RODO-2510 file (C-alpha; in nm, 4 decimals, decimal comma):
residues 396
     n   res          X          Y          Z
     1     m     4,5218    20,6427    20,7110
     2     d     4,2711    20,3952    20,7310
     3     k     4,2776    20,4958    21,1030
     4     a     4,3101    20,8561    21,0854
     5     t     3,9496    20,8305    20,8412
     6     a     3,7871    20,6600    21,1427
     7     g     3,9000    20,8963    21,4079
     8     k     4,1333    20,6576    21,5551
     9     g     4,4432    20,7312    21,4715
    10     y     4,6486    21,0943    21,3191
    11     l     4,7109    21,1158    20,9376
    12     t     5,1140    21,1646    20,9596
    13     v     5,4394    21,0362    21,1717
    14     e     5,4279    21,4361    21,2513
    15     d     5,0812    21,5121    21,3532
    16     a     5,1403    21,2115    21,6290
    17     e     5,4523    21,3710    21,7477
    18     e     5,3179    21,6443    21,8046
    19     a     4,9716    21,4906    21,9546
    20     i     5,2753    21,2692    22,2324
    21     q     5,4209    21,6972    22,2818
    22     r     5,0552    21,8011    22,3714
    23     f     4,9786    21,4942    22,5975
    24     c     5,2737    21,5392    22,7909
    25     n     5,2071    21,9309    22,8525
    26     d     4,8506    21,8551    22,9615
    27     t     4,9361    21,6074    23,2190
    28     g     5,2899    21,6928    23,3371
    29     l     5,4489    21,3640    23,2147
    30     p     5,7910    21,3502    23,1317
    31     l     5,8249    21,3332    22,7256
    32     p     5,9476    20,9676    22,6458
    33     t     6,2637    20,8378    22,6437
    34     h     6,1490    20,6064    22,2891
    35     i     5,9724    20,6514    22,0181
    36     v     5,9872    20,3960    21,7525
    37     n     5,7861    20,3746    21,4093
    38     s     5,6407    20,0576    21,3971
    39     g     5,5869    20,1039    21,0480
    40     r     5,2310    20,1880    21,0295
    41     g     5,2743    20,3969    21,3419
    42     l     5,4418    20,5032    21,6704
    43     h     5,5161    20,2870    21,9889
    44     v     5,6366    20,5400    22,2684
    45     y     5,8059    20,3986    22,5541
    46     w     5,9118    20,5589    22,8696
    47     v     6,2020    20,3642    23,0105
    48     l     6,2398    20,3910    23,4149
    49     d     6,5454    20,3260    23,5789
    50     r     6,3811    20,0809    23,7767
    51     a     6,1284    19,7910    23,7208
    52     l     5,8545    19,7556    23,8268
    53     d     5,5570    19,5060    24,0710
    54     r     5,3572    19,4389    23,8276
    55     d     5,0215    19,5194    24,0307
    56     i     5,2561    19,8947    24,0825
    57     w     5,2460    19,8511    23,6958
    58     k     4,8885    19,7881    23,6113
    59     a     4,7931    20,0099    23,8613
    60     s     4,9802    20,2921    23,6651
    61     a     4,9273    20,1724    23,3462
    62     e     4,5420    20,1321    23,4201
    63     k     4,5759    20,5006    23,5485
    64     f     4,7341    20,6389    23,2457
    65     k     4,5456    20,5009    22,9891
    66     a     4,2592    20,7165    23,1586
    67     l     4,4645    21,0096    23,0763
    68     t     4,4866    20,8989    22,7214
    69     n     4,0487    20,8451    22,6862
    70     y     4,0221    21,2406    22,8809
    71     l     4,2536    21,3567    22,7034
    72     k     4,1177    21,1926    22,3737
    73     f     4,5128    21,1149    22,2507
    74     l     4,4502    20,8797    22,0070
    75     v     4,6067    20,5617    22,1283
    76     d     4,5597    20,1365    22,1316
    77     g     4,3783    20,1259    22,4280
    78     s     4,5050    19,7532    22,3907
    79     r     4,8112    19,7848    22,4492
    80     t     4,8529    20,1002    22,7151
    81     a     4,7491    19,8318    22,9720
    82     d     4,8750    19,4919    22,8309
    83     i     5,1664    19,3691    23,0328
    84     a     5,2283    19,1316    22,7828
    85     s     5,3018    19,3619    22,4491
    86     v     5,6582    19,3355    22,3314
    87     l     5,8015    19,6021    22,1247
    88     r     5,9205    19,5701    21,7318
    89     f     6,2669    19,6005    21,6967
    90     p     6,4385    19,8755    21,4840
    91     g     6,6186    19,7989    21,2014
    92     t     6,4249    19,4899    21,1654
    93     l     6,0687    19,4461    20,9286
    94     n     5,7481    19,4390    21,0201
    95     y     5,5763    19,1254    20,7896
    96     k     5,2286    19,2591    20,9208
    97     y     5,2554    19,4263    20,5368
    98     d     5,3378    19,3151    20,1659
    99     p     5,5728    19,4274    20,1561
   100     p     5,7446    19,3960    20,5051
   101     r     5,7712    19,7422    20,6224
   102     p     6,1288    19,8997    20,7755
   103     v     6,0692    19,9408    21,1800
   104     t     6,3194    20,2580    21,2566
   105     q     6,3511    20,4341    21,5801
   106     r     6,2361    20,7804    21,5609
   107     y     6,3585    20,9462    21,8626
   108     t     6,5616    20,8228    22,1692
   109     s     6,6655    20,9477    22,4885
   110     g     7,0275    20,8918    22,6775
   111     k     6,8546    20,9296    23,0180
   112     l     6,6004    20,7094    23,1980
   113     i     6,2934    20,8335    23,3601
   114     k     6,3166    20,7714    23,7771
   115     q     6,0720    20,5468    23,8821
   116     k     5,9720    20,7641    24,1436
   117     s     5,9122    21,0503    23,9147
   118     m     5,6824    20,8826    23,7123
   119     l     5,4481    20,7100    23,8758
   120     n     5,3790    21,0544    24,0785
   121     a     5,3260    21,2744    23,7349
   122     i     5,1231    20,9682    23,6677
   123     d     4,8883    20,9614    24,0101
   124     n     4,8831    21,3743    23,9687
   125     a     4,7504    21,3562    23,6244
   126     y     4,5049    21,1197    23,6981
   127     n     4,3599    21,2971    24,0691
   128     k     4,3515    21,5872    23,8874
   129     l     4,1895    21,5141    23,5162
   130     c     3,9888    21,2067    23,6083
   131     c     3,9018    21,1436    23,9226
   132     q     3,5793    21,1347    24,0068
   133     s     3,5515    21,1954    24,3485
   134     t     3,7310    21,4921    24,4717
   135     v     3,5690    21,7953    24,5544
   136     s     3,3029    22,0234    24,4167
   137     s     3,2382    22,3923    24,5027
   138     n     2,8993    22,3924    24,3026
   139     t     2,6318    22,1970    24,5070
   140     k     2,7203    22,2961    24,8920
   141     t     2,6068    21,9764    25,1238
   142     s     2,4231    22,1135    25,4361
   143     k     2,6114    22,1040    25,8096
   144     p     2,7570    21,7427    25,8618
   145     n     2,6896    21,6410    26,2483
   146     l     3,0203    21,5020    26,3643
   147     t     2,9558    21,3134    26,6005
   148     n     2,7798    21,0849    26,3910
   149     l     3,0104    21,0856    26,1349
   150     a     3,3218    21,0800    26,3476
   151     s     3,0952    20,7292    26,4594
   152     a     3,0532    20,5820    26,0999
   153     l     3,4419    20,6346    26,0671
   154     k     3,5094    20,4684    26,3737
   155     v     3,3904    20,1273    26,2295
   156     l     3,5721    20,1932    25,9098
   157     d     4,0000    20,0404    25,8781
   158     p     4,2515    20,3062    25,7227
   159     d     4,4265    20,0278    25,6526
   160     c     4,2005    19,9850    25,3263
   161     d     4,3200    20,0143    24,9415
   162     e     4,4832    20,3107    24,8498
   163     a     4,1742    20,5280    24,6137
   164     t     3,9075    20,4109    24,8742
   165     w     4,1189    20,6077    25,1535
   166     k     4,1559    20,9050    24,9242
   167     l     3,8773    20,9195    24,7092
   168     d     3,5993    20,7537    24,9940
   169     r     3,7609    20,8779    25,2930
   170     i     3,9830    21,1726    25,2912
   171     a     3,7710    21,3275    24,9376
   172     p     3,4348    21,3677    25,1438
   173     l     3,5756    21,5133    25,3984
   174     a     3,7544    21,7712    25,2576
   175     r     3,4684    21,8362    25,0780
   176     l     3,2963    21,9788    25,3784
   177     a     3,6254    22,1533    25,5104
   178     f     3,5344    22,3130    25,1770
   179     e     3,2215    22,4057    25,1889
   180     h     3,2169    22,4657    25,5360
   181     p     3,5223    22,6974    25,6841
   182     e     3,4166    22,7175    26,0117
   183     l     3,4752    22,3630    26,0329
   184     h     3,7895    22,3129    25,8783
   185     n     3,9703    22,2876    26,1944
   186     r     3,7553    21,9701    26,3190
   187     l     3,6899    21,8221    25,9757
   188     y     4,0297    21,8177    25,9567
   189     k     4,1337    21,6553    26,2580
   190     l     3,8817    21,4052    26,2577
   191     a     4,0952    21,2683    25,9015
   192     k     4,3173    21,2674    26,0509
   193     s     4,2400    21,1195    26,3949
   194     y     4,0846    20,8250    26,1170
   195     s     4,3701    20,8115    25,9248
   196     s     4,6045    20,7128    26,1754
   197     g     4,4071    20,4618    26,3377
   198     e     4,3585    20,7230    26,6744
   199     l     3,9885    20,7524    26,6306
   200     r     3,9273    20,3530    26,6087
   201     g     4,1670    20,2974    26,9007
   202     k     4,4252    20,0992    26,6663
   203     a     4,7624    20,2372    26,4966
   204     s     4,7004    20,2717    26,1925
   205     k     4,9668    20,0524    25,9708
   206     a     5,0055    20,2805    25,7079
   207     w     5,0399    20,5491    25,8368
   208     t     5,4125    20,5227    25,9516
   209     t     5,4918    20,3216    25,6192
   210     p     5,5962    20,4350    25,3337
   211     g     5,4071    20,3527    25,0300
   212     k     5,5321    20,1115    24,7291
   213     s     5,4253    20,3551    24,4127
   214     n     5,5086    20,7268    24,6481
   215     g     5,7726    20,6025    24,9116
   216     l     5,5371    20,8219    25,1261
   217     t     5,4409    20,7269    25,4606
   218     g     5,0202    20,7410    25,5485
   219     e     5,0859    21,0933    25,7052
   220     e     5,2534    21,2703    25,4208
   221     a     5,0123    21,1871    25,1894
   222     f     4,7281    21,2158    25,4020
   223     e     4,8587    21,6406    25,3973
   224     q     4,9732    21,5927    25,0848
   225     e     4,6634    21,4606    25,0019
   226     w     4,3946    21,7198    25,2346
   227     k     4,5502    22,0002    25,0152
   228     r     4,4989    21,8664    24,7376
   229     f     4,1453    21,7780    24,7314
   230     v     4,0430    22,0720    24,9743
   231     n     4,1933    22,3442    24,7297
   232     s     4,0621    22,1406    24,4159
   233     k     3,8691    22,2571    24,1090
   234     y     3,6886    22,0223    23,9832
   235     s     3,3346    22,0948    23,8923
   236     g     3,1712    21,7260    23,7711
   237     n     2,9451    21,4456    24,0695
   238     p     3,2172    21,3654    24,3792
   239     t     3,2189    21,1546    24,6396
   240     t     3,0383    21,2669    24,9295
   241     i     2,9722    21,1532    25,3260
   242     a     2,6991    20,9262    25,2125
   243     t     3,0200    20,7107    25,1080
   244     i     3,0919    20,6653    25,4585
   245     y     2,7931    20,5931    25,5740
   246     h     2,6595    20,3246    25,3329
   247     d     3,0364    20,1367    25,3780
   248     a     2,9768    20,1923    25,7648
   249     k     2,6341    20,0088    25,7705
   250     a     2,7041    19,7822    25,5164
   251     l     2,9714    19,6478    25,8233
   252     g     2,7083    19,6623    26,1270
   253     w     2,7392    20,0400    26,2311
   254     r     2,3716    20,1993    26,2820
   255     d     2,2775    20,5522    26,3075
   256     t     2,0931    20,5987    26,6154
   257     t     2,1652    20,9749    26,6351
   258     s     1,8657    21,1963    26,6501
   259     p     1,8038    21,6025    26,6563
   260     k     1,7448    21,5491    27,0169
   261     d     2,0203    21,3695    27,1158
   262     t     2,3352    21,4266    26,9441
   263     s     2,5518    21,2335    27,1911
   264     a     2,3841    20,8884    27,0704
   265     t     2,6623    20,7641    26,8987
   266     k     2,9478    20,8493    27,1227
   267     c     3,1793    20,5194    27,2926
   268     s     3,1584    20,5334    27,6550
   269     n     3,3854    20,3045    27,9346
   270     e     3,0143    20,2704    28,1208
   271     g     2,7845    20,0416    27,8531
   272     d     2,7628    19,9638    27,5048
   273     d     2,8410    20,1163    27,2111
   274     e     2,4533    20,0605    27,0612
   275     s     2,5874    20,2474    26,7043
   276     l     2,7407    19,9035    26,6483
   277     d     2,6225    19,5793    26,5418
   278     p     2,8143    19,2869    26,7471
   279     l     2,8523    19,0130    26,5360
   280     a     2,9445    19,2474    26,2491
   281     t     3,2215    19,3864    26,5022
   282     i     3,3511    19,0582    26,6091
   283     q     3,3597    18,9684    26,2202
   284     q     3,5403    19,2518    26,1719
   285     q     3,8227    19,1081    26,4058
   286     y     3,8341    18,7235    26,3453
   287     g     3,8094    18,5381    26,0780
   288     m     3,8457    18,1920    26,0011
   289     i     4,0412    17,9712    25,7212
   290     n     4,0631    17,6150    25,6437
   291     i     4,4233    17,4232    25,7116
   292     g     4,4082    17,0491    25,5705
   293     g     4,0615    17,0317    25,5580
   294     k     4,0200    17,1537    25,9782
   295     l     3,8825    17,5458    26,0673
   296     y     4,0524    17,7194    26,2144
   297     m     4,0043    18,1159    26,3831
   298     f     4,2824    18,3483    26,3717
   299     d     4,2446    18,7066    26,5372
   300     r     4,3380    18,9681    26,2600
   301     k     4,5125    19,2369    26,5582
   302     k     4,7869    18,9365    26,5345
   303     l     4,8671    19,0297    26,1709
   304     e     5,0761    19,3003    26,2071
   305     v     5,4088    19,3546    26,1259
   306     s     5,6455    19,4923    26,4190
   307     a     5,9665    19,6291    26,2696
   308     g     6,2876    19,3425    26,1968
   309     r     5,9847    19,1351    26,1226
   310     l     5,9591    18,9533    25,7382
   311     a     5,6463    18,7949    25,8006
   312     h     5,2958    18,8068    25,9212
   313     k     5,2894    18,6716    26,2930
   314     l     4,9359    18,3640    26,2151
   315     e     4,7849    18,2240    26,5569
   316     l     4,5659    17,9907    26,4582
   317     s     4,3090    17,8833    26,7699
   318     l     4,1140    17,5505    26,7521
   319     p     3,6983    17,5393    26,7606
   320     n     3,7207    17,5178    27,1503
   321     d     3,9199    17,7886    27,1789
   322     a     3,7528    18,0528    26,9307
   323     t     3,4808    17,9642    27,1032
   324     l     3,5600    18,0689    27,4167
   325     l     3,7415    18,4331    27,2437
   326     i     3,4969    18,5103    27,0762
   327     k     3,2521    18,4724    27,3686
   328     r     3,5431    18,7328    27,6320
   329     a     3,5160    18,9619    27,3095
   330     v     3,1512    19,0256    27,3079
   331     k     3,1552    19,0532    27,6866
   332     a     3,4544    19,2795    27,7192
   333     k     3,2192    19,5288    27,3791
   334     f     2,8643    19,4266    27,4162
   335     s     2,7343    19,3246    27,8615
   336     k     2,4075    19,3250    27,7369
   337     v     2,4356    19,1451    27,4786
   338     d     2,4083    18,7054    27,4605
   339     e     2,7206    18,6211    27,3455
   340     k     2,6495    18,2398    27,3399
   341     k     2,4348    18,3207    27,0286
   342     i     2,6606    18,5794    26,8909
   343     s     2,9502    18,3095    26,9086
   344     a     2,7067    18,0222    26,7648
   345     q     2,6368    18,3141    26,4535
   346     f     3,0231    18,3337    26,3434
   347     f     3,0414    18,0132    26,2459
   348     v     2,8224    17,9852    26,0369
   349     s     2,7569    18,3214    25,9213
   350     p     2,8271    18,3604    25,5468
   351     n     2,9241    18,6923    25,6495
   352     t     3,2514    18,5654    25,8425
   353     t     3,5363    18,5878    25,6322
   354     c     3,6701    18,2444    25,5804
   355     y     3,9687    18,1497    25,3422
   356     d     4,0462    17,8910    25,1336
   357     g     4,4067    17,8454    25,2915
   358     v     4,7249    18,0175    25,3499
   359     e     5,0175    18,0984    25,1088
   360     f     5,3360    18,2906    25,0605
   361     n     5,3135    18,4479    24,7854
   362     p     5,5554    18,8084    24,6992
   363     l     5,3518    18,8378    24,3236
   364     g     5,0184    18,8967    24,5416
   365     a     4,7128    18,6395    24,7016
   366     s     4,5429    18,3802    24,4405
   367     h     4,1941    18,3744    24,5120
   368     n     4,0585    18,3176    24,8820
   369     y     4,3609    18,3064    25,0173
   370     l     4,5582    18,4163    25,3361
   371     n     4,8642    18,5713    25,2505
   372     l     5,0947    18,5945    25,4769
   373     w     5,3692    18,8062    25,2769
   374     v     5,4528    19,1510    25,3780
   375     g     5,8028    19,2118    25,1988
   376     p     6,0922    19,3972    25,3517
   377     t     6,0741    19,5724    25,6364
   378     i     6,3715    19,7861    25,5933
   379     i     6,3997    20,0274    25,3448
   380     p     6,7365    19,9994    25,1742
   381     k     6,9569    20,2653    25,1187
   382     f     7,2725    20,3672    24,9353
   383     g     7,5465    20,3590    25,1571
   384     k     7,8777    20,1384    25,2285
   385     w     7,8835    19,7485    25,2039
   386     k     8,1937    19,6984    25,3528
   387     l     8,0869    19,4900    25,6422
   388     i     7,8919    19,2421    25,3539
   389     k     8,1474    19,2765    25,1253
   390     y     8,3667    19,0782    25,3581
   391     f     8,0784    18,8043    25,5102
   392     l     8,0178    18,7488    25,1018
   393     r     8,4079    18,6653    25,0262
   394     d     8,5825    18,5655    25,3412
   395     v     8,3070    18,3811    25,4501
   396     i     8,0495    18,1937    25,2435
***
C-alpha cells in the first residue's frame, strides 16, 4: 500500500501481475518462469537453460533495468542489476514483518528459457526503445565527404567494445545512408570495410569470431545491425559522424581536407599519410608493460589468437631493441619524420599505454593489467564423444 501511494509499486498483486504481462508484451521478452510472493511484493524470475558469464549477465541486467525505467515498470531497481541478491524460498516466512508473512509461489513454468533467446530479446528491446544513438529521420545532416570520413575511420579500431561499434560507428553511417539514399551503397561498403578491418589493412578478429552474447560473427552482426539502423524510426537525438571525427582526433588524426583538395587524406605509397600523427600511430601499435620492476615493450599486433591456440602470444622487447623497432616503424610509415624524436617521446609520453603487469584471468582483467586470457577458441557442438569416453575410461 505504501509503495503504491508513493508511486513506487502496485496496489494489488493482481495489478503487479498485469504490469508484468504488459512489460513482456511491450519489450518482446518471454514471460517469466517463476513468480514468488515475498509477503510484500512479487519476485519475478526468468530462469535460463544455461549459466551466464558474470560480465555478460551484468551488461544484460543493466539493459533490462533501463527497459523497466523506460516503460515505467515499477520495480526495485537495486535488485534488477544486483548479482548478489538472492530469492526468498516459497514455504518459508519473511521475518521483516511482525507477524512474519508467508512466502508463496504464484507461478512456475516447467520450461526454461534458452539463454540466447533471452539475451537477444533484451538486446533488441533495449536497442529499439532505450538506445539514444540510432538513426533519426527528423533532422537531415549535410552531405558527407566520404574521403574524409574514410580517413577518420581508418585510425579507429573495429575491434572495440560492442556498444562503441554499434552506436558510435555503424549507427552514424547508417543514419547518413538513410538521409542520403544516393550514397547508401558507398556508405554500406565503407561501414563494412571498416568493420572487417579491410579499411585499416588489418583483419578484424571480431569479424570472423562468434560473439559471446549472441553467437553471431561480426560479419553476421554487421548485416543485422545495418538493416536495423537504416530502417529505424527513432526520433530522439542520435549519434552523428561528429563522434567518429572526435574519436579519430583523440588518436592523433588531423583533418587536412579542404574544399579545393578533397583527396588530401588519401593514403599513398609515394609518401607519408599527413592525416596521421606519428607518435599516436606508434602508440596505437606498441605498448609498455612493467614486469618485476622492469619495463618492456610489446607489439599489439602480435596479441592475436590463431586457430587452435588458447592464449595470446606476448612477445617482449628490451629498451634497446624496442627503440630500434620504433625507429623502423616510424621510418616505414613517415619517411619525413625524425624517428629518434618519436622514439624518445614514446617512452615518456603519458598517452603511451603502460600496464602494471600481466595476468591470465578468466573473470576479466584487473585494473591496468594486461589480461592474456581469451577463452576457448573452439566452439562446442553436440555430437558423439566415443573417443573422449574411451580416453577417460581406459587411459586415465
